N, C-alpha and C positions, 0 to 999 in steps of 0.2 A: 619791548617788541616799541620804544615810544614812537620810534619814526620807520614804518616798514620802507620811506624812498630811498633811505640810506644802503638797506639789504637792495634794491634793484640797481641803487647807481653800483655797487657791490658785485651786486653778479655782471653786470654789461664789463668792468673793469677786469675779470676772471676771466672772461669768453673770450675777448678782445689779446688776453695772453696765453690763454691755451685753446680756443679754437682754432687756433690757426693761424700761426702770422701771416703777412701779406705773401701771393704769389712768388714774387721778387725775392723771399728771403725765407723761401718753405726750408724743413729739415734741417735748419742751425746752419746750413752752407747759403756762402755769397754768390753759387753757380759759377764761378773764372773758371775757366778752364785752356792750359795751354798746350798748344799743340803737341799730339801724341797722346798727353795724357787723358788714361782711361777716365771712362763715364759710364758707370753702374747702369745696368739694365735688368729691372728686376719686373718676375713676375708674378701678377696677384692673380687672377682664380681665372677659372673656369666652368663654363656653366650653359644650360639650356639659352637659346637665345629669348625667346619668349616666355620664360622663366627667371624673371630676373632675380628674385629670393631665391633661385636653388643654386649657389654656386658653392664650385668645389675648389680645392688645393688645385695649382697648376700640375703639381707631376703626383698629382692621381693619377692622370691616364700617364700610361708608361712613356713618357718624353726621357730620353735617355740626358744625362749630364756628368762631366768629365771630374768632378771631384763635390767633396762634400755640401747640400745644400745649406745656405746661411741665409735665419731669417731678418728680417728688416724689423727694427723695432716698431712699433705702431703706439700711437695717439689711440686716448680711450673714445673718443667720435671714431677713427677708420676700424677700429676692433666691433666698434658696433654697425658698423655700417658693414662688415663684413670682409671686410679687407685682412689680407694675408700675404704680404711681400717677400718673396723670396729670389735668393741672385740665382742666373742666371749664366750658363758657358757661352753665352753672345760677349765677342769681344771688339767694342766698339769704340774703337779711340776719337779723339777730339781734330776734326778734321781730317782724317784718315780715310782717303777712298778704299773702301774691299772689294776685290771681283770676286766670286765665288769661292766661299771657302767651309770646310766641311767644321760642322759644331762636333758632332761624332758619331760613330755608327752602330744603331743595335740590331741586335736579332728579335724577333717580335715571335712569343708563340700564339701557340692557337687560341689563348685567353688571352693575349694584348691585343691583339688583331681583333678579336671577338668586342672586347671593351672599346676600341679604338671606332670598330663600326656601330657601335648604339651610340656612340657618343654624335658621331658625324650624322647616323639618322635624326636625330636631337637638334640638329644643326647649333652646335657648340661653337660656341664663342672662347677667345682668350683674350685676357686682356692682360698689359704689361705698361710699367712707366719706366722713361727714360728723362732722366734730371729734370722728376716731376712732372716731365708730361705725358698723358694718356695714350695707349695704342693699344686698337682692338683688329682683329683678324678673325675668321673664319678658320679652322681645325682641318677641312675635310667639304668636301663637296658631295653631293646625292646625284646620279646621272638616271633620269628618268625618262628615257627615250621609250619604255614601255608601258601603258596600264596597270600591269599585274607587278603587284608590289614583291613579287618571289622574282623579278627579272629585272630589279635595281642595281645600280653600280655604286660601291662606295670607294672613291678615293680622298686620301690623306696627304694634303700639300706636306712634302718636303725642304721646300726652297721658301726664307719669307725677305725681303728687299727691304731695306729701309732709307727713303728716302729724307736727309736731316738738314734743315736749312739753320745758321747760324750768321751773327753779329759781330764782326772782332773775336772777342773770346765768351762768347754765351752761346747756349744751344736757342736757340727760336721756336723751333717745328720738328715735328716727326713725323711723318706715316708709315705706317709698315702696310706691304703687297704681299701676298703668295701670288707665288713663281704657276699660272693654271696650266704650262705643258712640262711642269717638272710634280706628277703627280706615281703615290703609289696604292696599287689596287687591293684592296682590302675584302674584296666582295667572297670568296671564299675562304673557308677555315683550313689556312696553312698556315704554316710557320714564315714570316717574311726576314730580309734582310732589307734595315733600311738607311739608309747617307742621309743625316736632315743638316745640311747646306742655307747658307744666309748669303746675304753682300748687300753693301755701304751705299752710300754715294751723296757724296756732304755739295749743297751749293749757299752761296752768301747771299743773304738778304739784308733791307737796309730796313726792315720791322724793327723799330724797339726794343729791347726786354719786358717794359713794362706793359706792353701791349701785348705780350705775346698768346696770355689765357682769352682775348677776345676772338679768337676764330671760335671758340668753344660755344660762345654766348651770341655769334650773329647768329643762327638759325631761328631765332625767338624773334629774331627782329625782321623780319623776312616782310618784304609787303603786304603776302598777303596773309600772313599771321598777323600782321597789324591791325589790318582791315579788321581780319574778326573778333581780338581783342578790342577794338576801338565799337566794333556792334556790340558786343555783349557789355559794354559800357554804356553805350549809350541805348541799347534795351532795359538794364536796369534804372538807368535813369528817367527813362519815360515810366517805368513798373513807379517808380517812388516818388514819383513828379504826380502822376495819379492817383497813385494812393495817397497820400498826403494829404491832395489836391481833395479828394473824396471825404475824408477822415473829417478834414479842416471845416470845412462847407458843413457837412453831415453835423458833425457834432457840435460846431460852434453854434448852427440853427437849432438843432434840438435842445443844448443845455439853456440857450438863451428863453426859449419858451419853456423848457423845466425849471427855470427862477421866476421868471415872468409866473407860471402857473402857481410855484410853491408859495411865493409874495402874496398873489392874490388868494389861495389857500388860507394864510395864517389871518387874511383878516376879516375874511369870509367862517360860516359856521365850523367850530371845531371841531364836532361828532361825524362831519361826514366819510366816509369810506376811504383807506388812507392806500394809494395804489403808489409805484415807480420808486427810485431810486432814494428818492431823502428816504422813505417812510420805513427802510432798513439803516439809518444810520446808528441804530442804538445797536446793531450786531455786526456793521459793515467790518470794524474792526477788532471784533472778537477773533483772539490770537488763533490760528491755524491748528490740527488736530496735527500728529508728530511733530511736535516745533521743533526735533531734537533733532532730526532727521529733515527737515527743512533749512532750518540753519546752514547745516554740513552740508547742504548740496548749494546754498547761496555763498558759503566760504567760500568750496571746491569752484564753484565758477567765477569768483571774484580771482581766485588765483591764477586760474585759467585764462582768464583775459587780459590779466597782466603779464603771463608767457607770451599770451601771442600777439602784444603791443611791442613788447623787445625785442623778439624774435623779428619784427618785423624792422624795429628800430635798426638792428645790425644790419640786414638784408640792407636796406636802402643807403647804408654807408656804407655797404660792399666788404662785409663781411663773407658771406656767403657767396665764394666765386666757385664759376662752375669746375666740375670735377674735383671739390673738395667738400664734399659731404658731408665728411667727418665733422668740418665744422661743425653743421648743423645740428647732428647730434651731441655733440658734447656740449654747444648752446644749449639743448633743451632742458640735459641733465641739470647741467649748471645752474641755469635761474629756473627751473624748477624747485631744487633745492633750497635759493637763497629767495623766495618767492610765500614758501609756507606761511613765513610769518605773517601774512598780507591774507591767506584765508581762516589758520588760528584767530587773528584779530578778530576778522568781518563774522566769522561764526560765533565767536563766544560774548562779542558785544550785539547782537541781536541777538539772541539765543536768553540772555539778562534781561534785555529790551521786554521780550517776551514775557517776560517773569519765569525764566528757567530756573531749576534748583543747582541738576547735578550736570554742572560745567564740565566736568574732567573728563565725566563720559560722552559729552556732545564735542571735546576734542579729539578724542581716541577717535569716534564716527569718520571728524571731518580728513584729519589725520589717513584713514583707511578707505575712504569712502570713493577715490578715485587709482589712489594706491593700487589695493585691495584687488581687484576687479584684473589692471593691468600686470599687476604680478602674476595671478595664477593666471592669466593668459600669456604670460612670459614664460612661464615654468614649462607648461603643454607644448608653445611652439620651440622652444627650446629645446625638451627634450625627442620632440621628432627631427629636429635637427640636428643633434647629436647621433639618431637613428639611422638619418640620411648622410652620417659622416657629411656635413657639409659646413664651410665655413661660415654661415650664418648662427651656426651652434657659438655663444659666448665661452670663452677659455675661463676656469673656475676661477683666477686672478682676476680677469675685469668682474665677475660678478661679485668678490671680494670688495674691490674698488668698490663697485658703486649701490653694495649693503651698508659700507664705511658711509658712505654722503651722506644716505639714507640716515644713520645711525648719532652721526656725529654734525651733522649740517642742517637736516630737513626736521626732524626732530625737534630737537633744541631750538630751533627760532618759530617752530611749533606753537611750543608751549610757551615759551617767551610771548608770541603773538598773542596767544589767550589769556595769558596771566592779564594782559595787556587789556585787551578787551573788556575780561572782565572788571577790571580798576578804573575803566572809562567812567564809570556811573552816566552813563546815559540814560531818559528815559523815553521813551515811544511815544513820537508825538502825535499822537491823535486829536483832531480836532473836535468829534464828536465823541462821549461818555457811551462807554458801553453798556448793554441792561443786564441784570442779573439770569434773568436766561434769555436760550438762546428763543428767536424767531422760527417758527417751520418753514420751511422754503415751500412753493407752491409747486404742485406738478408741472413739468414742462415737458415738452413735444423732444421728441426724441431725436432732433439736429442741435438740440442744445447742449447734449451728454458730454463728457468729456473727450471722448474718441470723435466725434464729428468737428466739434472746438479743433481741437489738435490738429484733426487732417486740413481745415481748413487755415489755420492758421500757419500749418509750414509751408504748404504748398505757393503760397506769394514770393518769401524772403528763397524759396530753391527756386523760384523759377528767373530771378536778378542774377543768381550765380551760378547754374547749371553751365553754361557756354563755356566760362572759364573752370569748371569743375575737370571738363574733358582734359585739357594740358595739364593740370596739377596734377590729373592720374597717370596720363602718357609719360610724366614726368618720373612720378615717385612709384611708381608701378612696369613703367617701361626704360626708355633708352633715349627718350628726348629731353632737351636742356631747356628748364625752365628758366627766365633771369630776370622777366619785368616784372621784378617787384614794385613797381609805383601802380603799376595799373589791378596789382592783385590789391595792394593798400583800398585803390576807392575801392574794389566792388567788396574790401570786407567792409569798408564802409558805410557800403550802401548797404548789404546786410543787416549792418545791427540798427541802421533807418527804419528798414521794413520792418524786422525783427519789433522793436518798441510798438513802432504803429500800430499794427494787426494787431496785436497783441492789446496797447490799448482798449483799442474800439471795441475787442470781446468784449473785455472786461465791463467797458461798458455799458452795452447790451444784457448782460448777464447779472450787472444792475438790476436795469430797467425791470427785467422779470423779475427783480426782486429775490434772487439768488446769491446770497451773499458769502459765498463759500467761494471765494474770489481768490486767495493765495495760492494754492495750489494748483488753480486752474492758468494763473499766470505764468507761471513756471515752468508747466507742462506745456499751456506753449507754444511760449517760446523757443524751448526746446525741443518744439518738435520736427525743427530742419534737420535735426542731426538724424533723427529716423527715416528722411526724405533722402538725407544723404546716403545714407547705409544702403537702402534699394536702389539708390542710382548703381552703387559697386554690385548690387545684382548683375543689372543690367549691360556698365563698361565688361563684367567679367564674360558675360555669355554673349553678346553682341560686339561688344569693339575693344575688345583682345584674345592672345590665341594663349591664354596662360591653360596649366594642363597639372595632373600630377597631385596627390594627396598630399605633398608639402607646399606646392607655390599653391595649392586653395585654399590651406591651411592657415598658414599666412596673412594671405591678403584678405581674408575673410576674419580673422583672429584678430590682428591689428587696425581693421579697418573699424570693426567691432569697438576698439578702446577707444579710437580717432573721435566716430561718431556719438561715442554717449560722454567723453571731454566737450565737442560740440554744444551737446544735448546741455551737459551742466552751464557753460559758460551762457551760451543763447539764453537756457530758461532763467538764468540768475540776468540776465540783460531786460527778457520782458518782465521778471516781478520788481526790478526797479522802476522801469516804466509805470507800468501800472500802479506802485505804490505813491508816485510823484502824482500822479493823475488825480488817484482814489482823495486822495488828500487838500489837493486842488477845490476839487469840486465840492467836498462837502466842508469846504472852508468858506468858500462860496454863498453858503446857507446859514440861515439859525434853525439850530437842532435844538 
């Protein structure tokens, strides 16, 4: 792994190839149709509107179908997203209007009526795809004229009307409306005869085919949304300016005074009492405890940082267009696999610089530090999804593909990176020699402990991003669309700057108190923002969302724990690297 950058470039190329082609070329088809040609309508999934992870196959509800149901081939990212497209009996020929047509007739048993009624009470929606354009609608409605739930009435929509726009020989837009006048009363437990019908109306438009997906991203660019996003940016920038200005002023003045004081001390009596950060120069570069775990965390954080940067790169060039989330999941899997060499190289190289000897164990620890908890979480949540018979449960074949990627790509690159790191022969650049025996850390007040310092370190970076967090959560765990990746990238840069500066400041105050154990503290303080984000998860779940049920709750808190853990590792690495640069700089500036 002599060049980790080559693996990254390969990752980008692969993602562009497999994350999903341009929306104009999706599905390997040119999307050109002749008048009267059948354009297939696929049903994707149904589920409670407020529980986005709890999705089921369309025909898990007792809808009728006229022939055998055919599954559409899915890409890796679509399967990870829970998409399971199947054929439907709706016949929508290109440019052919349809008056009310009967799809099929079905006799619903009491059990099927109860299943529909339960789904309607939970606000079930359906999602379909027509020429790769998404369609949504609710399956029914609840009439709540009385305050008594026992007197609610449950109605099933049986008529769907499709409004379709076309431009020459291409489909541009489709909307589905359920007819509120054609309802089936399912309030009582009795058998019912249902006649499912549909209609379609075609209209010409001048919207070009290349811009047909812009409709779905416009909601992110509404004026009041953009005002909030820019307020978030301004708020974050003010935070950064105040913080950096304050730190620069204080640290420059304090350090200047320190340098003058220490230079004066050298010219005066040699045997005076030693205080301050200079006098721990013999311990400040003493290697940390649990160096194998520490370097593995730094290596994993570096890999996740590289992964985040290249996901942003793909987002900014337009790979992740709306309602193609499968591309994002594919990109995460492929780029993570191909950047594993970065983790191996960084961890092993630093481990050898810290005079570690068992680099093989360090490499194994690096490989499992993030993947291990993620795999255990996935196993538990996939078991829950299987128990619920949800489409969120990955098929066995998909699991095999992911295991093969990990075995044949991730592991070899990790080992190659580790070997390259071991053979790099780099030495740790310490401007001061370390004494043989460690200096005792003086008793410190409670607020200088690890947990209070982590709380202080995590609050400021979190305050710079919390406004944007709501929109990200509403997109990932809801039905909002987020496409303003440029603003998100600016917020990410601000997050990195604030994390680095606050970690440097706390490291200085720690050294000034003659506490030389800054290695782990800088990593923990940098990564503490991940804990704040997980705290925000609790607030979002209970105060800003309507999610409920064991499956949705376990998915939300389980996967958010993994995401926040990833943030902890990534920002911890940023905090440590910033602190290391700072410590090297100040000790290089004095005579040790």
